[in-house]
C-alpha positions as CSV (number, residue, x, y, z in Angstrom):
1,M,0.0,0.0,0.0
2,V,1.4,3.4,-1.0
3,F,0.4,6.5,0.9
4,S,0.5,10.0,-0.4
5,H,2.5,12.7,1.4
6,K,-0.7,14.2,2.8
7,Q,-1.9,10.8,4.1
8,V,1.5,10.2,5.8
9,K,1.4,13.6,7.4
10,K,-2.2,12.9,8.6
11,L,-1.2,9.6,10.1
12,K,1.7,11.1,11.9
13,E,-0.6,13.8,13.4
14,T,-3.1,11.1,14.5
15,F,-0.2,9.1,16.0
16,A,1.0,12.2,17.8
17,F,-2.5,12.8,19.2
18,I,-2.7,9.2,20.4
19,Q,0.7,9.4,22.1
20,Q,-0.3,12.7,23.8
21,L,-3.5,11.2,25.0
22,D,-1.7,8.2,26.4
23,K,0.9,10.4,28.2
24,N,-1.8,12.8,29.6
25,M,-4.0,9.9,30.7
26,S,-1.1,8.1,32.5
27,N,-0.3,11.3,34.5
28,L,-3.9,12.0,35.1
29,R,-4.7,8.5,36.4
30,T,-1.9,8.8,38.9
31,W,-3.2,12.2,40.1
32,L,-6.8,11.1,40.1
33,A,-6.1,8.1,42.3
34,R,-4.1,10.3,44.8
35,I,-6.8,12.9,45.0
36,E,-9.6,10.4,45.3
37,S,-7.7,8.7,48.1
38,E,-7.1,12.1,49.9
39,L,-10.7,13.2,49.5
40,S,-12.1,9.9,50.9
41,K,-10.1,10.2,54.1
42,P,-12.2,11.2,57.1
43,V,-11.7,14.7,58.5
44,V,-10.0,14.1,61.9
45,Y,-9.5,16.8,64.5
46,D,-6.7,16.6,67.0
47,V,-8.6,19.0,69.2
48,C,-11.9,20.8,68.5
49,D,-11.0,24.5,68.4
50,N,-11.0,27.3,65.9
51,Q,-7.3,26.9,65.1
52,E,-7.7,23.3,64.3
53,I,-10.7,24.0,62.1
54,Q,-8.8,26.7,60.3
55,K,-5.9,24.3,59.8
56,R,-8.3,21.7,58.2
57,L,-9.8,24.4,56.0
58,A,-6.4,25.5,54.8
59,E,-5.6,21.8,53.9
60,Q,-8.8,21.5,52.0
61,Q,-8.1,24.8,50.2
62,D,-4.7,23.3,49.1
63,L,-6.5,20.3,47.7
64,Q,-9.1,22.5,46.0
65,R,-6.2,24.5,44.4
66,D,-4.6,21.3,43.2
67,I,-8.0,20.2,41.6
68,E,-8.4,23.6,39.9
69,Q,-4.8,23.5,38.6
70,H,-5.6,20.1,37.0
71,S,-8.7,21.3,35.2
72,A,-6.7,22.4,32.2
73,G,-5.2,18.9,31.9
74,V,-8.6,17.3,32.2
75,E,-9.9,19.6,29.5
76,S,-6.9,18.8,27.3
77,V,-7.7,15.1,27.5
78,F,-11.4,15.7,26.6
79,N,-10.3,17.8,23.6
80,I,-7.8,15.1,22.4
81,C,-10.5,12.5,22.8
82,D,-13.0,14.6,20.8
83,V,-10.4,15.1,18.0
84,L,-9.7,11.4,17.9
85,L,-13.4,10.5,17.8
86,H,-13.7,12.6,14.6
87,D,-10.6,11.2,13.1
88,S,-11.2,8.2,10.7
89,D,-7.7,6.9,11.2
90,A,-7.9,6.9,15.0
91,C,-11.5,5.8,15.1
92,A,-11.5,3.3,12.1
93,N,-13.8,0.8,13.8
94,E,-16.4,0.6,16.5
95,T,-14.0,-1.0,19.0
96,E,-11.6,2.0,18.8
97,C,-14.4,4.5,19.0
98,D,-15.9,2.7,22.0
99,S,-12.5,2.7,23.8
100,I,-12.1,6.5,23.3
101,Q,-15.7,7.1,24.4
102,Q,-15.2,4.9,27.5
103,T,-12.1,6.8,28.4
104,T,-14.0,10.1,28.1
105,R,-16.9,8.8,30.2
106,S,-14.7,7.4,32.9
107,L,-12.7,10.6,33.2
108,D,-15.8,12.7,33.2
109,R,-17.4,10.6,36.0
110,R,-14.2,10.7,38.1
111,W,-13.7,14.4,37.5
112,R,-17.3,15.3,38.5
113,N,-17.0,13.0,41.6
114,I,-13.7,14.7,42.7
115,C,-15.3,18.1,42.4
116,A,-18.4,17.0,44.4
117,M,-16.3,15.3,47.0
118,S,-14.1,18.4,47.4
119,M,-17.2,20.5,48.0
120,E,-18.7,18.0,50.4
121,R,-15.5,17.8,52.4
122,R,-15.3,21.6,52.7
123,M,-18.9,21.6,54.0
124,K,-18.1,18.9,56.6
125,I,-15.2,20.9,57.9
């Protein structure tokens, strides 16, 4: 099979998108697991006073900042998935499309859950 210069360039771009998605998802999975673990820990007070409450609120604010800083990375993965879903080379058959859609749905579910857990945790504190 002989490919034109344009087809080769397009395949290289698709491959680069897939590599970027793989790299971004690998980093994101590690971070998601860490944040989910952190958010699922119970809020424990050493003593029940205002200083301790403020300390827990500051810790929660740090977590919230971390979540907000990762929103661009999450959005990037969504964008890459969207590009790949509309790329006939990356999404040449139903299995490949399903895989990309499952990745998107899983990330969306985990991201929404983290945002909700963070808000709930702050309210508990």
